[in-house]
C-alpha positions in Angstrom: 95.4 96.5 111.9 92.7 97.0 109.3 89.5 98.3 110.9 86.3 97.1 109.4 84.0 99.9 108.1 80.8 99.8 106.2 82.8 100.4 103.1 85.0 97.3 103.6 83.7 95.0 100.9 83.1 91.3 101.0 82.0 88.4 103.3 82.0 85.9 100.5 82.9 86.2 96.8 82.0 83.8 93.9 84.2 84.5 90.9 82.3 83.7 87.7 85.3 83.2 85.5 88.4 81.0 85.7 90.6 83.6 87.2 93.9 82.1 88.6 95.1 83.0 92.1 97.9 85.5 91.5 98.8 86.2 95.1 98.5 83.7 98.1 100.5 84.7 101.2 100.6 84.3 105.0 101.9 86.7 107.6 102.9 86.4 111.2 103.8 89.1 113.6 102.6 91.2 116.5 100.0 93.9 117.0 99.1 96.4 119.7 95.6 97.6 119.5 92.1 97.7 120.9 89.5 95.5 119.2 86.8 96.3 121.8 86.5 97.9 125.2 87.3 94.6 126.9 89.8 93.2 124.3 92.9 95.3 124.1 96.7 95.2 124.4 99.5 93.3 122.7 98.8 90.2 120.7 100.5 87.7 118.4 98.8 87.7 115.0 98.5 85.2 112.1 96.9 86.2 108.8 96.4 84.9 105.2 95.6 86.8 102.1 94.5 85.7 98.6 94.1 87.9 95.5 93.1 86.8 92.0 92.1 88.4 88.8 91.3 87.8 85.2 90.6 90.3 82.4 87.1 91.2 83.8 86.9 89.8 87.3 89.0 90.4 90.5 88.7 89.2 94.0 90.4 89.7 97.4 90.0 87.7 100.6 91.9 88.2 103.9 91.6 86.8 107.4 93.5 87.1 110.6 93.5 85.8 114.2 95.1 87.6 117.1 95.9 86.1 120.5 96.3 88.7 123.2 98.8 88.4 126.1 95.9 88.7 128.5 94.3 85.5 127.1 91.6 86.9 124.8 91.4 86.4 121.1 90.1 88.4 118.2 89.4 87.4 114.6 88.7 89.3 111.3 87.7 88.3 107.8 87.0 90.4 104.8 86.6 89.7 101.1 85.9 91.7 98.0 84.9 91.0 94.4 84.3 93.1 91.3 83.3 92.3 87.8 83.4 94.6 84.7 80.7 94.2 82.1 80.7 97.4 80.0 83.8 99.2 78.6 83.9 102.2 76.3 87.2 104.0 75.7 88.6 105.0 79.2 85.2 104.5 80.9 84.3 101.2 82.6 81.0 100.1 84.3 80.8 97.1 86.6 79.5 95.8 89.9 81.4 95.4 93.2 80.4 93.8 96.5 81.4 92.0 99.6 81.6 92.4 103.4 83.4 91.6 106.6 83.1 89.9 109.9 84.9 90.8 113.2 84.6 88.7 116.3 86.2 88.8 119.8 86.2 86.4 122.7 83.0 86.4 124.6 80.6 86.2 121.7 80.8 89.8 120.5 80.8 90.1 116.8 79.8 92.5 114.0 79.6 92.4 110.2 78.7 94.3 107.1 77.7 93.3 103.6 77.0 95.5 100.5 76.8 95.4 96.7 76.3 97.9 94.0 77.5 99.5 90.7 80.9 101.0 90.2 82.1 103.4 87.4 85.7 104.0 86.5 87.0 106.7 84.2 90.3 108.1 83.1 90.9 111.8 82.2 94.5 112.7 81.3 96.7 111.4 84.1 93.8 111.2 86.6 92.0 107.9 87.2 88.7 108.1 89.1 86.1 105.7 90.4 82.5 106.2 91.7 80.4 103.6 93.4 77.2 103.2 95.3 75.9 100.2 97.3 73.1 98.8 99.4 73.5 96.3 102.2 73.2 95.9 105.9 75.2 96.1 109.2 75.1 93.9 112.2 76.4 95.8 115.3 78.2 94.6 118.4 75.1 95.3 120.4 73.2 92.8 118.2 71.1 95.5 116.5 70.9 95.6 112.7 70.8 98.6 110.3 70.1 99.0 106.6 73.1 100.4 104.9 73.6 102.7 101.9 77.0 104.1 100.7 78.5 106.4 98.1 82.2 106.4 97.2 84.3 108.7 95.0 88.0 108.1 94.6 90.7 109.6 92.4 94.4 108.6 91.8 96.9 111.1 90.4 100.5 110.0 89.6 102.8 112.8 90.6 105.9 111.1 89.2 107.1 107.7 88.2 107.4 106.6 91.9 104.9 108.9 93.8 101.1 108.8 93.5 98.4 110.9 95.3 95.0 109.4 96.1 91.9 111.1 97.6 88.5 109.7 98.5 85.0 110.7 99.8 82.8 108.1 101.4 79.2 108.8 102.4 77.3 106.6 104.8 73.5 106.4 105.5 72.4 103.7 108.0 68.8 104.4 109.3 69.2 107.7 111.2 73.0 107.7 111.1 74.6 109.8 108.4 78.2 110.8 108.0 81.0 111.4 105.4 84.7 110.6 105.5 87.3 112.4 103.5 90.7 110.7 103.0 93.9 111.6 101.3 97.0 109.5 100.9 100.4 109.4 99.2 102.2 106.2 98.0 105.9 106.0 97.3 107.2 102.9 95.5 110.9 102.3 95.1 112.6 99.2 93.8 112.0 97.2 97.0 110.1 99.6 99.3 106.4 100.6 99.3 105.6 103.5 101.7 102.1 104.8 102.3 100.8 107.7 104.4 97.0 108.2 104.7 94.9 110.7 106.7 91.2 111.2 107.2 88.5 113.4 108.7 84.7 112.9 109.3 81.7 115.2 109.2 78.2 114.3 110.5 77.2 111.6 113.0 79.9 109.6 114.7 82.1 112.7 114.4 85.6 111.9 115.5 89.1 113.4 115.7 91.2 113.2 112.5 92.9 109.8 112.0 95.6 108.4 109.9 98.3 105.8 109.5 101.7 105.1 108.0 102.5 101.7 106.4 105.6 100.2 104.9 106.6 97.1 103.0 110.1 96.1 102.3 110.7 93.1 99.9 113.6 91.1 101.4 113.5 88.3 98.8 111.3 86.6 96.2 109.7 84.7 99.1 109.4 87.2 101.9 108.8 90.8 102.9 108.7 92.9 106.1 105.5 94.8 106.8 104.7 97.4 109.4 102.0 100.0 110.2 101.2 102.5 112.9 98.4 105.0 113.4 95.0 105.8 114.7 91.6 104.5 113.4 88.2 106.1 113.8 85.1 104.5 115.5 82.9 102.7 113.0 79.2 102.0 112.4 79.4 98.5 113.9 80.0 99.9 117.4 83.8 99.3 117.7 85.5 102.2 119.3 88.4 104.3 118.0 92.0 103.9 119.1 95.7 103.6 118.3 97.4 100.6 116.8 100.8 99.4 115.7 101.7 96.2 113.9 104.8 94.5 112.5 105.4 91.2 110.8 106.8 89.0 108.1 104.8 88.0 105.0 105.7 84.8 103.1 104.4 84.4 99.5 103.3 80.9 98.5 102.6 81.3 94.8 105.1 81.6 91.9 103.2 84.3 90.1 103.0 86.5 93.3 106.7 86.0 94.0 107.6 86.8 90.4 105.5 90.0 90.4 106.8 91.4 93.7 110.5 90.3 93.7 112.9 92.3 91.5 114.1 90.7 88.3 117.4 92.4 87.4 116.9 91.5 83.7 113.4 93.1 83.5 113.2 96.5 81.9 110.8 98.7 79.9 111.7 101.2 77.2 109.4 103.6 75.3 110.7 105.0 71.9 108.8 107.5 69.8 108.5 106.3 66.2 106.1 108.9 64.9 104.1 112.0 65.8 101.5 110.0 67.7 103.1 106.5 67.9 105.5 104.9 70.3 107.3 101.5 70.4 107.1 99.8 73.8 109.7 97.1 74.5 109.6 95.0 77.7 111.8 92.2 79.1 109.7 89.5 80.7 111.0 85.9 81.1 109.1 82.7 81.4 106.2 83.7 79.2 104.8 81.9 76.2 102.4 84.7 75.2 102.5 88.3 76.4 99.8 90.9 75.9 99.6 94.5 77.1 96.4 95.9 78.6 96.0 99.6 79.3 93.4 102.2 80.4 93.7 104.1 77.1 91.7 101.5 75.2 89.5 100.2 78.1 92.0 97.5 79.1 91.6 95.5 75.9 94.6 93.1 75.4 97.1 93.9 72.6 99.6 91.2 71.7 103.3 91.9 72.0 105.6 90.4 69.4 108.6 88.3 70.6 112.1 89.6 69.8 113.9 86.6 71.1 115.0 85.7 74.6 112.9 87.5 77.1 112.2 90.7 75.0 108.8 91.6 73.6 107.6 94.7 71.7 104.5 96.5 70.3 103.7 99.8 68.7 100.9 102.0 70.1 99.2 105.3 69.4 99.6 107.2 72.6 99.6 110.8 73.6 102.3 112.3 75.8 101.6 111.7 79.5 101.5 109.0 82.1 99.3 106.0 81.3 98.2 103.0 83.4 98.9 99.5 82.1 99.6 95.8 83.0 100.9 92.7 81.3 98.6 89.7 80.6 100.9 86.7 80.8 99.8 83.5 78.9 96.2 84.7 78.8 95.5 84.5 82.6 98.1 86.2 84.9 98.0 90.0 85.3 101.5 91.3 86.2 103.4 94.5 86.7 106.9 94.5 85.1 109.7 94.6 87.7 111.5 97.9 87.9 108.5 99.8 86.6 106.7 102.4 88.7 103.2 101.3 89.8 100.3 102.5 91.9 97.4 100.6 93.7 94.4 99.7 91.6 90.8 99.4 92.9 90.9 95.6 93.3 93.7 95.0 95.8 96.5 94.8 93.2 98.7 97.3 91.3 99.0 98.8 87.8 102.2 100.0 86.2 102.8 103.5 84.8 103.8 104.0 81.2 105.5 107.4 80.7 105.3 108.8 77.1 107.3 112.0 76.4 
């Protein structure tokens, strides 16, 4: 179960460009958790998730409904949007915003909304983001608070399949002030994504450390198994802390989402050095009429790949030795990660691939 916090981003997002939905899926399963002091136990859960992106705009929306064995219900909705408007080298400036709503039977509900600037920068193999926002909180006791946040986050690839991520979140809401520190590790194999995250809090609403373990196993191009277990902290909206566990099956409804997550045996990526500071990148990607490579080394500006025949594409780049983040832009609209290539989560609900230059 994803607990809503003042840093969960969006209640409603309007995308200002024609970004195509890249991932539309539904999930069904079971959850054991406590949504409020009077709504707890084991429940059947149904959720839907949409993710979309273009070269400069990304969005994420997700909603779920849980029916408890005791008869009560609970519902959650969250959405997130971000737009980039200034890029220079490996530094990007943009704006991000959104919010969430959480409701339980009996009329109890809470919500957050916030918007503010975000700065992303890459230094060597480290990719960092910094953000601040202003907004508001509606608590379960029907009170309202003004909200200010600050977020710092860094991602460090430890290898081609393992990535380390750390974050610092600061909260100011009227007289309430606290800071959360989180650290996580993500392991991505061919069909398995395993994540471990832990956190601790200082200041008001102090709580015991919390954390969770999550896993996704891709069964086929259409379906995957998902599970998570752990402990969440109390949040600013007034929901209490507690333990949770969830398991379910996710079905993907869009072709581009299935093609990105399901393994393609023919897909491959090779990197060959052709000079002191130049490399040739060759990728196999079927069903594309035009293919471009976007990477953090040039501010995610698209670079066209030349077709070699069949499903093979190539381009020469000036790149230093190290691990670089990239993605493919397919037919000018769909961002994709080549199958069989190591990847890590990005800041917009998707993933970026890792390009290793030796």
